[in-house]
C-alpha positions, 0 to 999 in steps of 0.5 A: 500499500502507498501511503499517499492513497491510504484512506485514514490520514494522520492528524496533529490533534484528536477530537476534543470530546475524546477522553480516552488515550486509546481513542485519541492515539487510534484516531490521530493515527488514522486507525479508527473514525468516531461515529459516536460515543462507543461506536468506531469505524475501523479504517484500513489500518485498524481492520488489519489489526483486528483481523490479525487479532481474530485470526490468532484467536481463531486458531487457538479456538480451532486448536481446542475443538471449537466449531466457528459458526455465525449467529444472527445479531437480531434476536427473538425474545422468546428464548431470552423470555424463557431464560429470564433475560429479556427484561431491562430489569435483568439485563440493562444493556439492551438495544431493543426495537420493533418490527414494522409488521409488529413484534419486538427484536433485541441486538445481541449483547451475547448469544447463550440463549440463541445458541442453546435454543438452536442446539436442541435441534442438534444434540439428542444423544450422549453421542453428540457431546461434548460440542464447542461452538464459537463465533467472532461477531459484532456485539451491541450493549447500551452502556450508559457510560461509554468514555473509554474509547474502544475499552468500553463500546456500545458496538464492539466485536467479540469472539464468544465460545460456548461449550456444551458437555455431559458432566460437570467433570467434562466440562472441567476438562475442557475449562482448563483447555480453555485457559491455556488456549487464552494464555496462548492467545495472549502470548502470541499477541505479545501481551502474555507478560502483562496479562494474568489469570485473575480470579473473579465472582463466579456469580450463581454458577461457580465459586469463581469465574476467570478473567484475563486482566492486562495491566495498564494505568487505564484499566477500570479494575484494581487486581492483586498479583502474585508475580511467582504464581502468575495469577491475580485476584480481583478487588471484588473478591479480595478477602482473606478467605479467598486468598487462603483458598487460593493458597495466596499470602497478602504480603506477596501481592502486588496491586495494580490497575488493569483492563479485562480482556478475556473471560470464562465462565461455568454455566452449569445448567443455567440456560439448558434447563429452562431452554430444554437442551437435554441428552439422553445418556447411556441408559436412555435417561434425559440429562441436561447439558452442562455449559460454559462460556468464553469471551475475548473482545477483539476490538476491545484489545486493540484499544487495550494494546494501544493503551498499554503498548504506546509511548509519548510518540505514538503507538508500538504494535507487537509484531504478530499484529502490526498492520504492516510488516514494514513501514517503508519511508522514502526521504527524497524524490532523488531516491524514488526509483530506489524506494520503489525497487525495494518496495517490490522486492520486499513484497515479492518476499511475502512482507506487507509493506506501507510505502510513504511516498507522500511529498512531506518533509523528512520530520513529518514522515518520521513522526507519522511513523512513530505515530503509527507504530508499525513494528519495522521502519525502513528509511530510503535516504540519499546518503544511504543509497549512495552507500548501498544501505538502508536505515532499519528502526524497531519500533519496539526496542528502539534499535537502529541499524544500517543493513544492506539490501539482502539483510533488509529482505530478511528482517 
């Protein structure tokens, strides 16, 4: 892609009504456009990051046996009434509307009810279980306050997986696999070292649920981290009794602000009972299906990573989700041919490359490159071309080196 043709221009200032650092940076760098509070359009740079995040998530969900599908965002209220969650007094983030022909509809906040209802047509015997279904889809939540940029959206993208098991033991076995799959996701995204399995309230389904909390000053949650064990406790369950149960000593804990980037819940038969999702066991007796739910906000991750992995110059994308592999900077008109030649060679080697071919000063190009935060920058300048070298900078480490063409083509 040539930067002169890219939809999404950099800007010096973020909108005055935007308070969150993540949204300010993403807007200024040309990754997102703010439609309204809690709703952002992903421009090409931003959508590239989302797709890379979601591909990593998809690969890890497939690896534990997940089957990807796509459920409707439009929700028939019948199954939600059966579970008792159609009422705004029970679920207070509904967006609801009416059909012109009559009847109420909702925009999905989550999908336990419709998927459970759907699987009553597909699960009948113990031979049909266990099964795991997931999707990556846009969700809608009528948040009262949406002032945290992409960290708390009214319209957002999420991966939600649901497990369906014969017994509690079978459910627990998959639950542990899901924990590891989530750790794999965050390691591959480049945030594993700052993301902790966090014990949180389990509601009415289990003693605990598990959140994955990423440490960042912009976080809305307070967690207490045991670095040695690699786990944390959410403030909401931070009691002496819980610490004793987990074998954690208060003096070993470090307090930190964090934002939730994933969660996993045991649901028991909370949804299978009212929606009559049952199977016949080996003796022919009907049994309720045991369920779990597992969520990761892919668009939320864009905001969280922008918030945590940035500096005073701009964004810093981990290599795995950088919108392009290389930001190629052409400094002068005299080196245009050299820049074009290197651009074609890098693309031919399989790299994705953003070529800054704009008629801007070197200072403007460097500032924009740091703001955009692509993991590798390669500069084509007059002096370097004369010497047969290119300046290569790692945005993550800040290290810079002069490299010959053959080495640039292997970074």
